[in-house]
C-alpha positions in Angstrom: 25.1 71.0 16.3 22.9 70.8 13.2 25.7 71.8 10.8 28.1 69.4 12.5 25.6 66.5 12.2 25.1 67.3 8.5 28.8 67.6 7.9 29.5 64.2 9.5 26.7 62.6 7.4 28.2 64.1 4.2 31.6 62.9 5.1 30.3 59.4 5.7 28.3 59.6 2.5 31.4 60.5 0.5 33.1 57.2 1.3 30.2 54.8 1.7 30.8 51.8 -0.7 27.2 50.6 -0.8 24.7 52.2 -3.2 21.7 51.2 -0.9 23.0 52.9 2.2 24.3 55.9 0.1 20.8 56.3 -1.2 19.2 56.0 2.3 21.6 58.5 3.8 21.5 60.9 0.8 17.7 61.2 1.2 18.0 62.0 4.9 20.7 64.6 4.3 18.6 66.3 1.6 15.6 66.3 3.8 17.7 67.4 6.8 15.9 64.8 8.9 17.9 65.6 12.0 16.2 63.0 14.2 17.0 60.2 11.8 20.6 61.4 11.3 21.1 61.7 15.1 20.0 58.1 15.5 22.7 57.0 12.9 25.5 59.4 14.0 24.9 59.7 17.7 27.8 57.4 18.4 29.2 54.1 17.0 28.3 50.5 17.3 30.4 49.2 20.1 32.7 46.3 19.4 32.7 44.0 22.4 32.8 40.3 23.4 29.8 39.7 21.2 31.6 41.5 18.3 29.1 43.8 16.5 25.4 43.5 16.2 22.8 46.0 15.2 20.1 47.2 12.8 21.0 47.4 9.1 21.3 51.0 7.7 23.6 53.9 7.0 25.9 55.5 9.5 28.2 54.4 12.4 25.3 53.3 14.6 24.1 50.8 12.1 25.4 47.6 10.5 26.6 48.4 7.0 29.6 47.7 4.7 31.5 50.8 5.9 31.2 49.6 9.5 32.2 46.1 8.6 35.2 47.2 6.6 36.5 49.2 9.6 35.8 46.2 11.9 37.8 43.9 9.5 40.6 46.4 9.3 40.8 46.5 13.1 40.8 42.8 13.4 43.6 42.5 10.8 45.7 45.2 12.6 45.2 43.3 15.9 46.3 40.0 14.3 49.4 41.6 12.8 50.3 43.3 16.0 50.2 39.9 17.7 52.6 38.3 15.2 49.9 36.6 13.0 50.1 38.8 10.0 50.6 36.0 7.6 47.9 33.7 9.1 44.6 32.5 7.7 41.2 34.0 8.6 38.1 31.9 7.9 34.9 33.7 7.2 31.4 32.3 7.4 28.0 33.9 6.9 24.3 33.2 7.3 21.4 34.1 4.9 20.5 37.5 6.3 20.4 40.6 4.3 23.9 41.8 3.4 25.6 38.8 5.0 27.4 37.7 1.8 28.5 41.3 1.1 29.9 41.6 4.6 31.8 38.3 4.2 33.3 39.4 0.9 34.3 42.8 2.4 36.0 41.0 5.3 38.0 38.7 2.9 39.0 41.7 0.8 40.3 43.6 3.8 42.2 40.6 5.2 44.0 39.9 1.8 44.6 43.7 1.5 46.4 43.6 4.9 48.6 40.7 3.9 46.7 37.9 5.6 45.2 34.9 3.9 41.4 34.6 3.8 39.0 31.7 3.0 35.2 32.1 2.8 32.8 29.2 3.4 31.1 28.1 0.2 27.6 29.3 1.0 25.4 30.2 4.0 26.1 27.7 6.7 25.5 27.3 10.5 27.8 29.2 12.8 29.2 25.9 14.4 30.6 25.0 11.0 32.7 28.2 11.0 33.8 27.5 14.6 34.8 24.0 13.5 36.6 25.2 10.4 38.9 27.5 12.3 40.6 24.7 14.1 40.2 22.2 11.2 42.1 24.6 8.9 44.6 26.0 11.4 43.3 29.5 11.1 44.4 32.4 13.4 40.9 33.8 13.5 37.4 33.5 12.2 34.5 35.7 11.5 30.9 34.7 11.3 28.5 37.2 9.8 25.2 36.6 11.6 22.7 38.2 13.9 21.7 34.8 15.2 18.1 35.0 16.5 17.8 38.9 16.3 15.0 40.5 14.4 15.1 40.5 10.5 16.3 44.1 10.3 19.5 43.2 12.2 22.9 41.7 11.3 26.1 41.1 13.2 29.8 40.3 13.1 31.0 37.6 15.5 34.8 37.1 15.9 36.7 34.0 17.0 40.4 33.6 17.6 42.5 30.6 16.6 41.4 28.4 19.4 38.0 28.3 17.8 36.2 30.1 20.6 34.8 33.6 20.8 36.9 36.6 21.9 37.1 37.6 25.5 38.8 40.5 27.3 41.4 41.9 26.7 41.2 40.9 23.0 37.9 42.6 22.5 39.1 46.0 23.8 42.4 45.7 21.8 40.5 45.0 18.6 38.1 47.8 19.3 41.0 50.2 19.8 42.4 49.2 16.4 39.0 49.8 14.8 38.8 53.3 16.4 42.3 54.0 14.9 40.9 53.5 11.3 40.5 57.1 10.0 38.8 56.6 6.7 37.9 53.8 4.3 40.5 55.2 1.9 43.2 54.2 4.4 42.0 50.5 4.3 43.6 48.4 1.5 41.0 46.1 -0.1 42.0 43.4 -2.5 39.9 42.8 -5.6 40.6 39.0 -5.4 43.1 36.6 -3.8 41.0 34.9 -1.2 39.8 31.3 -1.4 36.2 30.2 -1.7 36.2 26.9 0.1 34.4 23.8 -1.2 32.2 21.5 0.8 35.2 19.6 2.1 35.2 21.5 5.4 31.4 20.9 5.7 32.0 17.2 5.0 34.7 17.2 7.7 32.3 18.8 10.2 29.6 16.2 9.3 32.0 13.4 9.8 32.9 14.9 13.2 29.2 14.9 14.3 29.3 11.1 14.4 31.6 11.4 17.4 28.8 12.6 19.7 26.8 9.3 19.2 27.5 5.9 20.7 28.1 3.1 18.1 25.1 0.9 17.9 22.8 3.1 19.9 19.1 3.2 18.9 18.2 5.6 16.1 14.4 5.3 16.0 13.0 8.7 17.2 10.6 10.5 14.8 11.2 14.2 14.7 9.4 17.3 13.3 12.1 19.9 12.6 12.0 23.6 11.9 14.9 25.8 10.7 12.9 29.0 11.4 13.9 30.3 7.9 17.6 29.9 8.8 20.5 27.9 7.5 20.2 24.7 9.6 18.0 22.5 7.4 20.5 21.0 5.0 23.2 20.4 7.6 20.9 18.9 10.2 19.1 16.6 7.8 22.5 15.5 6.4 23.7 14.7 9.9 20.6 12.8 10.7 20.9 10.8 7.5 24.6 9.9 8.3 23.6 8.8 11.7 20.8 6.6 10.5 17.8 8.4 12.1 14.5 8.6 10.3 14.4 11.6 8.1 13.0 14.5 10.1 9.6 15.8 8.9 10.2 19.5 7.9 8.0 22.5 8.8 7.9 23.3 5.1 6.8 27.0 5.6 10.1 27.6 7.5 12.5 25.1 5.9 14.4 27.4 3.5 16.5 30.4 4.3 14.6 33.7 4.1 16.0 36.9 5.5 12.5 38.3 5.8 11.5 35.6 8.3 7.9 35.9 6.9 6.1 33.5 9.3 7.5 34.7 12.6 7.6 38.1 14.2 10.9 37.2 16.0 13.0 34.3 14.8 13.8 32.9 18.2 12.4 29.5 19.3 11.9 31.0 22.8 9.7 33.9 21.6 5.9 33.5 21.6 4.5 32.3 18.3 7.8 31.2 16.8 7.0 27.5 17.3 3.3 27.7 16.3 3.8 26.2 12.8 6.1 23.5 14.2 3.4 22.5 16.7 0.7 22.6 14.0 2.9 20.2 12.0 3.4 18.0 15.0 -0.3 17.7 15.8 -0.8 16.5 12.2 2.1 14.0 12.1 2.4 12.9 15.8 6.2 12.6 16.0 8.0 11.7 19.2 9.6 15.1 19.6 10.0 18.5 17.9 13.4 20.1 17.3 14.1 23.6 16.2 17.3 25.5 15.4 17.6 29.3 15.5 18.5 31.0 12.2 22.3 30.3 12.5 21.7 26.9 14.0 24.0 27.3 17.0 21.0 26.9 19.4 18.7 23.9 19.7 15.1 23.9 21.0 13.1 20.8 22.0 9.4 20.2 22.5 7.6 17.2 23.8 4.0 16.0 23.8 2.1 17.3 26.8 -1.7 16.8 27.2 -1.8 19.6 29.7 -0.2 22.1 27.4 -2.2 24.3 25.0 -2.1 22.6 21.7 -0.7 19.4 23.2 3.0 20.3 22.9 5.3 21.9 25.4 8.7 23.6 24.8 11.3 22.3 27.2 13.3 25.0 28.9 16.9 25.3 28.1 17.7 24.2 31.6 15.7 21.1 31.2 17.5 20.1 27.9 20.8 21.0 29.6 20.1 18.6 32.4 18.9 15.9 30.1 22.0 16.1 27.9 24.3 16.1 31.0 22.6 13.0 32.3 22.8 11.3 28.9 26.5 12.1 28.5 27.3 10.7 32.0 25.3 7.6 31.2 27.5 7.2 28.1 30.6 7.4 30.2 31.6 11.0 29.6 34.5 12.3 31.7 35.8 15.8 32.2 34.5 19.1 33.5 30.8 20.0 33.2 30.3 23.7 33.0 27.5 26.3 32.7 27.1 30.0 33.1 25.8 31.7 36.2 22.3 32.3 34.7 21.7 28.5 34.2 20.1 26.1 36.6 22.2 24.8 39.6 20.9 21.3 38.7 23.9 20.7 36.5 26.2 21.1 39.5 24.2 18.5 41.4 24.2 16.0 38.5 28.0 16.4 38.2 28.5 16.1 41.9 26.5 12.9 42.0 28.6 11.5 39.2 31.9 12.5 40.8 32.7 14.9 38.0 34.3 18.4 38.2 31.9 21.3 37.7 32.6 25.0 36.9 30.4 28.1 36.7 31.3 30.9 34.4 30.1 34.3 33.3 27.3 34.5 30.8 28.2 33.4 27.2 30.0 30.5 25.5 33.0 32.7 25.1 33.6 31.9 28.8 32.2 28.3 28.9 34.5 27.3 26.0 37.6 28.3 28.0 37.0 26.0 31.0 40.0 23.8 31.4 39.2 20.2 30.6 35.7 21.0 29.4 33.6 18.0 28.4 30.2 19.5 28.3 28.9 23.0 28.7 25.5 24.6 28.3 23.6 27.9 28.8 19.9 28.2 29.5 19.3 30.2 26.3 19.2 26.9 24.3 22.9 26.6 23.8 24.8 23.3 24.2 28.4 22.4 23.6 28.4 18.6 23.5 31.7 18.0 21.5 34.2 20.6 22.6 37.0 18.8 20.8 35.2 19.5 17.5 33.4 22.8 18.2 34.3 25.0 21.1 31.1 26.9 21.0 27.4 26.1 21.2 26.3 23.8 18.4 22.6 23.2 17.6 23.3 20.4 15.1 25.3 18.1 17.4 23.0 18.9 20.3 20.0 17.8 18.2 21.7 14.5 17.4 22.4 13.9 21.0 18.8 14.7 22.0 17.6 12.3 19.2 19.8 9.6 20.5 18.6 10.0 24.1 14.9 10.1 23.0 15.5 6.9 20.9 17.1 5.1 23.9 14.2 6.1 26.1 11.7 5.1 23.5 13.2 1.6 23.3 12.4 1.3 27.0 8.9 2.7 26.7 9.9 6.0 28.3 10.2 9.7 27.3 12.2 12.8 28.0 9.7 13.9 30.5 10.0 10.6 32.4 13.8 11.3 32.7 13.1 14.8 33.9 10.9 13.3 36.6 13.7 11.0 37.6 16.1 13.9 37.9 13.7 15.9 40.1 13.3 13.0 42.5 17.0 12.4 42.6 18.1 16.1 43.0 15.0 18.1 43.9 12.7 19.9 41.5 14.7 22.8 40.0 12.0 25.2 38.7 13.3 28.0 36.5 11.8 31.0 34.8 12.7 34.4 33.4 11.6 38.0 33.7 12.7 39.6 30.5 11.9 43.2 29.6 12.7 44.6 26.1 13.1 48.3 26.0 13.5 51.1 23.4 15.2 53.4 25.9 18.4 51.8 27.4 18.1 54.3 30.3 15.3 52.1 31.7 17.8 49.3 32.2 20.4 51.6 33.7 17.8 53.0 36.1 16.5 49.5 37.1 20.0 48.3 37.9 20.8 51.5 39.9 17.5 51.1 41.8 18.2 47.5 42.8 21.8 48.4 43.9 20.6 51.3 46.0 17.6 49.5 47.5 18.2 45.8 47.8 14.9 43.9 48.3 14.6 42.3 51.7 12.4 39.5 50.4 10.9 38.2 47.2 7.8 36.0 47.1 7.9 35.7 50.9 11.5 34.3 50.8 14.1 36.3 52.7 17.1 37.6 50.7 19.9 36.1 52.8 22.8 37.3 50.6 23.4 39.6 47.6 26.4 39.9 45.3 27.1 42.9 43.1 28.8 41.1 40.2 30.3 44.3 38.9 32.9 43.9 41.7 33.7 40.4 40.7 33.9 37.4 43.0 36.5 34.9 44.1 35.9 32.9 40.9 34.3 35.3 38.5 35.7 38.5 36.8 33.5 41.6 37.0 30.3 41.8 35.0 27.2 44.1 35.2 24.8 42.0 37.3 23.3 41.2 40.6 22.8 37.9 42.3 20.5 37.2 45.2 20.2 34.0 47.3 16.8 33.5 49.0 15.9 31.2 51.9 12.7 30.3 53.7 10.3 27.5 53.0 12.4 26.8 49.9 15.7 28.0 48.6 15.8 30.2 45.5 18.3 32.3 43.4 17.8 35.4 41.3 20.3 36.9 38.8 19.6 40.3 37.2 21.7 41.5 34.2 21.4 43.6 31.0 21.5 41.4 27.9 24.8 41.5 26.0 23.2 41.2 22.6 19.7 42.8 22.8 18.1 45.8 24.4 16.7 43.7 27.3 16.9 43.5 31.1 17.0 39.8 31.9 16.2 38.3 35.3 16.9 34.6 35.8 15.0 32.9 38.5 15.3 29.5 40.2 13.6 27.7 43.1 14.5 24.3 44.4 11.6 22.2 45.9 12.6 18.9 47.6 10.8 15.8 46.2 10.7 12.5 48.2 9.2 10.4 45.4 7.3 10.7 42.1 3.9 11.1 43.9 5.0 14.6 45.0 6.0 15.9 41.6 2.7 17.6 40.7 2.5 19.4 44.0 6.2 20.4 43.8 5.7 21.9 40.3 2.6 23.8 41.5 4.6 25.2 44.4 7.6 26.1 42.2 5.3 27.9 39.7 3.7 29.9 42.4 7.0 31.0 44.0 8.5 31.9 40.6 5.5 34.0 39.8 5.7 35.7 43.1 9.4 36.5 42.6 8.7 37.9 39.2 6.0 40.2 40.6 8.1 41.4 43.5 11.3 41.8 41.5 9.5 43.9 38.8 8.2 46.2 41.5 11.6 46.5 43.2 13.3 47.3 39.9 10.6 49.7 38.8 10.0 47.9 35.5 
């Protein structure tokens, strides 16, 4: 085993095109650091419906140029096998370590395989890449990004020509082509021949952002904005300027792209501490709302003043923003199907039903939401919103921010706030309280054991509410294809729902909780929220015990 591990490492080292990872791996081989080598050569990064994502470093279990070249070769082979061997592949990238290198390698492989390639001019938000695919008539697109993962990570997200992310069976077919790549010497790579796009495609994207707003709508809201060291700042401020909103006040410490993410331990607006500097800026400037993008700007977070919250500001949950945007779009006359994934609040279905609009529920991820027939609006609780599917068939943190700003401006003109509208929705449809139990692990076996334990010993009740039905989503349902997950419906004094699933992009077990508390009028809201909070805490406690986490 030891000699085999060393031999595989030496073989990889011999063809690694990157001096940094060659140096890293060479030191490990010389030192015969078997534990470190086993971590890097114990398997391969799996290409799935999220593409590739992992820690930067040497070897097949890390993100590096050798892995990316193989992935690009597999994608090129897939496209050629499907009659698209002379098509255009558009490539975008964020500002993380190695992103520009991975983008160039992808272009070189595409041109070497006989396809055409075009690379976006500089680090740009992921939705710009999703837009560019359809705008330029490409057969596929690649975005080099790890989104909101830790600084040490990078990723490789693949889109097909419809501008949405890959789903089965395309992911498995591409993965098979990647596995068929024997060595990097078998992969032709051009030295040149791909296009570096100008800002025309960005200008076209920005022109499209106007479509989400109503002509003549109020544009008065004052915003504090943070890009969280990502690539959103220039595009968002340009979109706000085009629309005529006041210039957002920037969180200066986080405004410019920085792959080290020096002010946050985890560059995700949902993570504790990530919004601290934004709230500090907001306390000083007293804006109407705070808006944040994640590092590749496909997600949008919103915070509102709240005297009861620590520090005076409260992050809205993704489900709250999702409901607000739905209500706003319906008020603006939107027609078409409203869709969400199974882990999002059921409130969207009630809003759509009240408006007489079709509603669909999908598996987790915008790769599924974007494919809903007749989609007009889609969202997922993890701060992702598709508000203009004709322009971007994916989540888009820039256009979502514009729409939030328009809604906040309209409410401001009437002396109201986003929280006032949330109260209205609770009275109209019941208070839909949501929360999450999320467990990050080093050992993926913990997740496997938790899922097995819940399947073998289904809880009879959670927080005093009886489990009246349970679905093992791995078997599929009448409307959903199979996925690794469990769904429980609870009944008793209130109705509740629980979904348990492994994350598709991070080493996490994620449990999504919802309870619906009826509300007769606004005077009952405080009590309803207290009840919802208590029930959700009870469900978290009992579910953690049942799962052994």
